[in-house]
N, C-alpha and C positions, 0 to 999 in steps of 0.2 A: 418405509421405502424399501423396495425389493433390491436384492443383490443384482438382479438383471438390469434394473434402472441405473445402478451405479456403474456396472460394466459398460452399458451403452454410452453413458456420460464420459467415462474415461477413454473410450474409443474416440470421442470427439476431441478430447484434449490431445490424444496421440496424433491426430491429423493436423493439429495446429503447426504452422510453419513460421509465423512472424509474430512480432509484438502485437500487431493489430489483431491477429487471430486470437492470441491469448487474452487481449483486452475484451474482445466481444464475448468470449466464454466467461471471463471474469464478471462482466456486466450481467450476463444471464444467470450466473450463480448468485450474485447479489440480489437479483430480482426474483429468485426462487424458481426460475424456469428450468434449471438443471440442478441435480442434487449434490454434486461433489466437485471438488477441485483439488489438484495436486497439493500435497503438504498439509491438508486438513483431514479431520476424521471423516470417514465415509458417511455419506448421506447426512451431512451436518451443514447447516447454513450459517450465515453471519451471526455474531453475538447480538443479543438483544440490545445492548447499548449502542450498537451501530445502526439500528433501524432508521432513525431520522436522517442518517447520512447516505442511505442507499441511493437516492436520486442523484446526488452530486458525485458519489463514487462511481456510479454506472456511467455518468457522462465523462468522467475522467478516463475510465477504461476505454470507452468508445472513442475518446478524443486523442488517444495515443499514450496515455499514462496507465500502464498495466499495474494496478495496485495489488500488493501482496500482504499488506498489513496496515491497519488504521485504528484510530481510537478517537473518541470525542474528548474534549476537555470536561472536567468535572471535579467535584469534591464532596466529601461527606464523612461518615463515621465507619470504622471497620467493625467487624463482629465483636472484637475485644474492646470496643468503645474508644479506640484510638482514632486518629484522623487519617484520611487518605485524600490524595488529590492526584490528578493527572492532567497532562498537557494534550491538547489536540495535536495529532501527528498522523502522518501517512508516509508509506514508502512503497517503492515499486520500481518499474523499469520503463525507460523511454529511449527510443531510437531516433525520434524526430528532433533534429537540431533546432528547427524553428520553434517547436513547442518548448524546448528547454530554454531558449532565449526569451520567449514570452513569459515564462514563469520567473526567470531571473529579473526581467523588467518589472513584473508585477510585485515581486517581493521587495525590490529596491524602493518602491513607492510607499511601502507600508511599514510602520515601526513594529517591532516585537516579533517578527517572524524570521526564522533562519532555515538554512538548508545545507545539505551535504550531498555532493555528487561524486561518485566513484565509478570505476570500471572493475570488472572481476579480476581478482588477483589469481596468479597461477597456482599457488601452493596452499595457502592457508587463509582462513578468515582473519580479518583484522578487527578484533573485538574492542578496540579503543572506541568507546561510545561517543556518538555525536552529541547527544543530549539525553539526560535522564528524563523519562516521560511519565513514570508512575512512582509515587512516593507514598509510603504508609508506615505508621508507627515509628516515625523518626528516621527512616532510611529509604534510600532509593531502591526500587525493585526492578524496574525494566528500563531499557534504553532503546532508542531507535538510531540507526545510522552506521551499523557495522558494515565494513567492506566485505562482501561475500566472495568466496573463492569459486573457481570453476568446479572444484570437487564438491563443494556445498550445493551448488546449483544442480548438479547431476542427481542428487538425492530426490528432490520433489519433481524435477522436470525432465529427468533422463528418458522417460517414456514418451515425451512429446517430440515432435519434429522441430520445435522452436529452440532447442538448446543452443545451437550456434548463434541465433539471434540474441539470446540472453547473455551469452559470453561477450558479445560485442556491444551490448546495450549500456546506457548510463544507468547506474543504480542511484536513485534519487530518494532522498528523505527530506521532508519538510515538517518543521515543528513550530508551534506557537510557544514562545518562551514564557508566556504568562500562564501560571497554573490556574486551571479551572475554566479558562475562557474558551468558548466554543462557537463564537460568532464572527471570527476574523479570518481564520485560515481558509475555510471552505469557500466563501465568496471570492477570495483572491484567486484561488486555483481555478474556480469555475470561470471567472472572467478571463483568465489567461488562455483558456481554450478557444475563445472567440474573438480575441483582439484582432482587428483588421478584417473580420469576416462578417460581422453583423452589419445590417444596413444602417 
């Protein structure tokens, strides 16, 4: 992919003003229609493990949940013959209070799912983790749910026009508490997009 294509793509991100704008571009990136997004390596698409989640993640992005990180549930062996496992998880930004309430209602009806909702802090990130989401060789490796600061958000999104929207958005993290499971979180979030809207 040429540097020119990356430049044109980043110009589109620079023109984004709202969470909806970011979500549309996020969906296009997930679907391979644009090559780059802020905070990721240039001309690099989603990880291979995310491929089967692209349709639901794209719908979430277009439905008002601009996703910035996600992973499926899974388990297996590490290269050193140890065990690894991870929880299905997603995080991102929402400004639509109605969508936030629908997700809250959906999670309340299903066992085993949890979430954390923050707004941007003024000074520093709060790295007290919501939940460990990746475990390998006997220890936790990654977590989802840190409260991000305005300073942190300026690093990947400072060149977009949507930075004020991100400062005021809800930072939302949703995690399936059962290690390895990958068939519960995504249908619940997908359904929350359309509650009260489907015929």
